[in-house]
C-alpha positions in Angstrom: 28.6 -3.3 -7.8 25.2 -1.8 -8.3 23.0 0.2 -6.0 19.6 -1.1 -5.2 16.7 0.7 -3.5 14.6 -1.6 -1.5 11.1 -0.2 -0.5 9.3 -1.7 2.5 5.8 -0.9 3.8 5.7 1.3 6.9 2.4 0.2 8.3 1.7 -2.3 11.1 -1.9 -3.2 10.1 -4.3 -3.8 7.3 -7.8 -2.5 7.6 -10.4 -5.2 6.7 -13.9 -4.8 5.4 -15.5 -4.8 8.9 -13.1 -2.1 10.0 -10.8 -4.5 11.9 -7.1 -3.6 11.9 -5.4 -6.8 11.2 -1.8 -6.9 12.5 0.6 -7.2 9.6 3.6 -5.4 8.0 6.1 -6.8 5.6 6.6 -10.6 5.0 9.9 -11.8 6.3 11.0 -14.1 3.4 10.1 -11.4 0.9 12.7 -9.1 2.3 15.2 -11.6 3.7 15.6 -13.7 0.5 16.1 -10.8 -2.0 18.3 -8.8 0.5 20.5 -11.8 1.0 20.8 -12.4 -2.8 21.6 -8.8 -3.5 24.1 -8.6 -0.7 25.8 -11.8 -1.8 26.1 -10.4 -5.3 28.0 -7.5 -3.6 25.3 -4.9 -4.5 24.9 -1.9 -2.2 21.4 -1.7 -0.7 19.4 1.3 0.6 16.2 0.4 2.5 13.4 3.0 2.6 10.0 3.2 4.1 7.2 5.9 4.0 8.2 8.5 6.6 11.4 6.6 7.4 9.5 4.6 10.1 11.0 1.4 11.4 9.0 -1.3 9.5 7.0 -4.0 11.2 7.5 -7.7 10.3 4.3 -9.7 10.1 4.6 -12.1 13.0 3.0 -14.9 11.0 5.8 -14.8 8.5 8.2 -16.0 11.2 6.2 -19.1 12.1 7.5 -22.6 11.3 4.2 -23.3 9.4 5.0 -20.9 6.6 8.8 -21.5 6.5 8.9 -25.2 6.1 9.7 -25.9 9.7 11.4 -24.5 12.8 14.9 -24.6 11.4 14.2 -22.4 8.4 12.0 -20.1 10.5 14.9 -19.6 12.9 17.2 -18.9 9.9 14.8 -16.3 8.5 14.6 -14.6 11.9 18.3 -14.6 12.3 18.9 -13.1 8.8 16.2 -10.5 9.5 18.0 -9.5 12.7 21.2 -9.0 10.7 19.6 -6.3 8.4 20.7 -3.3 10.5 19.0 -0.9 8.1 15.6 -2.0 9.3 16.3 0.0 12.5 17.1 3.2 10.6 15.6 3.2 7.1 15.7 6.1 4.8 12.6 8.2 4.2 10.9 7.3 1.0 10.0 10.9 0.6 13.7 11.8 0.4 14.2 9.3 -2.5 12.2 11.0 -5.2 12.1 10.2 -8.9 14.9 12.8 -9.4 17.2 10.7 -7.2 16.8 7.5 -9.3 20.0 8.2 -11.1 21.8 7.1 -7.9 20.3 3.6 -8.2 20.6 0.8 -10.7 17.5 -1.1 -9.6 14.4 -0.8 -7.4 12.8 -3.6 -5.4 9.5 -3.6 -3.5 8.9 -6.2 -0.8 5.4 -7.5 0.0 3.3 -8.5 2.9 -0.3 -7.2 3.5 1.2 -3.9 4.6 1.4 -2.4 1.0 -2.4 -2.9 0.7 -2.8 -0.3 3.5 -0.1 2.3 2.8 1.8 2.0 -0.5 -1.4 1.4 -2.5 -2.3 5.1 -1.8 1.1 6.6 -1.4 1.6 9.3 -4.1 5.4 9.5 -3.5 5.8 5.8 -4.1 3.5 6.0 -7.1 5.7 8.7 -8.7 8.8 6.7 -7.9 7.4 3.6 -9.6 6.5 5.6 -12.7 10.0 7.0 -12.9 11.6 3.6 -12.3 9.5 2.0 -15.1 10.5 4.8 -17.5 14.2 4.6 -16.5 14.5 1.1 -18.0 16.3 -0.1 -14.9 15.2 -3.4 -13.3 12.0 -2.9 -11.1 11.1 -5.8 -9.0 7.9 -6.2 -7.0 6.8 -9.3 -5.1 3.5 -10.8 -3.7 1.3 -8.0 -2.2 3.9 -5.4 -3.2 2.2 -4.8 -6.6 -0.5 -3.1 -4.5 1.8 -0.1 -4.8 1.1 0.0 -8.5 -2.4 1.3 -7.7 -0.9 4.6 -6.7 0.5 5.1 -10.3 -3.0 5.7 -11.7 -3.7 9.3 -12.9 -7.0 11.1 -12.1 -8.6 9.4 -15.0 -7.5 5.9 -13.8 -4.8 5.4 -16.3 -1.4 3.9 -15.4 1.8 3.5 -17.4 1.9 -0.1 -16.1 -1.3 -0.9 -18.1 -0.6 -3.5 -20.7 2.4 -4.9 -18.9 2.4 -8.6 -18.0 2.8 -9.0 -14.3 1.7 -11.2 -11.3 1.1 -10.9 -7.6 -0.8 -12.6 -4.8 -3.8 -14.2 -6.5 -7.4 -14.4 -5.5 -7.0 -18.1 -5.0 -4.1 -17.6 -2.7 -5.9 -14.9 -0.7 -8.9 -17.3 -0.4 -6.7 -20.1 0.8 -5.1 -17.8 3.3 -8.5 -17.0 4.8 -8.6 -13.3 3.9 -10.6 -13.1 0.6 -14.0 -12.7 2.2 -12.6 -10.3 4.8 -10.8 -7.9 2.5 -12.1 -4.6 1.2 -10.6 -5.5 -2.2 -8.4 -8.2 -3.7 -5.1 -7.4 -5.3 -5.6 -9.5 -8.4 -8.9 -7.8 -9.1 -7.5 -4.3 -8.7 -4.4 -5.0 -10.9 -6.7 -6.3 -13.7 -8.8 -3.2 -13.3 -5.6 -1.1 -13.6 -5.0 -2.7 -17.0 -2.3 -5.2 -15.9 -2.1 -8.4 -18.0 -2.3 -10.5 -14.9 -0.4 -13.8 -15.1 -1.6 -16.4 -12.6 0.6 -19.3 -11.7 0.1 -22.3 -9.4 -1.0 -21.2 -5.9 2.0 -20.7 -3.5 4.5 -22.1 -6.0 7.4 -19.9 -7.4 6.2 -17.8 -10.3 8.1 -14.9 -11.8 7.0 -12.8 -14.7 9.4 -10.5 -16.6 8.1 -7.9 -19.1 10.7 -5.5 -20.3 12.2 -4.0 -17.1 9.3 -5.0 -14.8 10.0 -8.1 -12.7 7.1 -9.4 -10.5 6.8 -12.4 -8.3 3.5 -14.0 -7.2 4.1 -15.0 -3.6 6.7 -15.5 -0.9 8.2 -18.5 -2.7 8.8 -16.3 -5.7 11.0 -13.8 -3.8 14.4 -15.6 -4.3 13.8 -16.4 -8.0 12.7 -12.8 -8.6 15.8 -11.4 -7.0 18.0 -13.8 -8.9 16.5 -12.6 -12.2 17.2 -9.0 -11.2 20.8 -9.9 -10.4 21.2 -11.5 -13.8 19.9 -8.3 -15.4 22.3 -6.1 -13.5 25.2 -8.3 -14.6 24.5 -7.6 -18.3 
């Protein structure tokens, strides 16, 4: 059994270019699918948010339209309700780089929330740098890679520069209706950070593994990404 730290956004909104606070949070599938896979593999999970706040699920991520119908939407909602840690998460500030020895892997869920808080969270940034250096599996999915922006030093350099990785693409953001409303786009910022961005087919499962960095492009990539991490932990 391994111990996995799961990091989730703590915000309930995403500030758009016109100043509008768009209601959001974490994307249900991007937490439920990996959590279920980690749990079924008998790994111990610690869920943490900035400030230890109870995270908000993006209501859109529970709709039948994005879950392939009402039956699966109901299943996702049911599984989400079973994650009791969501009601009392650990404080991310209390899980610093020096505490990484207690964990065998780190996973970041997505949703538009990370674009608001984790992208500028210095504590999270230090944790990501330490996780990368540790050689332990580090998984990040969809908009979760926005957290990588907080790993840049004052001169803009990041230890993640040169790594192959993926995340929610400009095409996907456009098709979701947010590209022309966002202050910035994730793909653009990751490329500017020096990431070797690997773009797959829109909304199709796409996982990129480079050394100990595991990234998934979109919600459909959540389960495949978690499965790859479980394989790595079994070695």
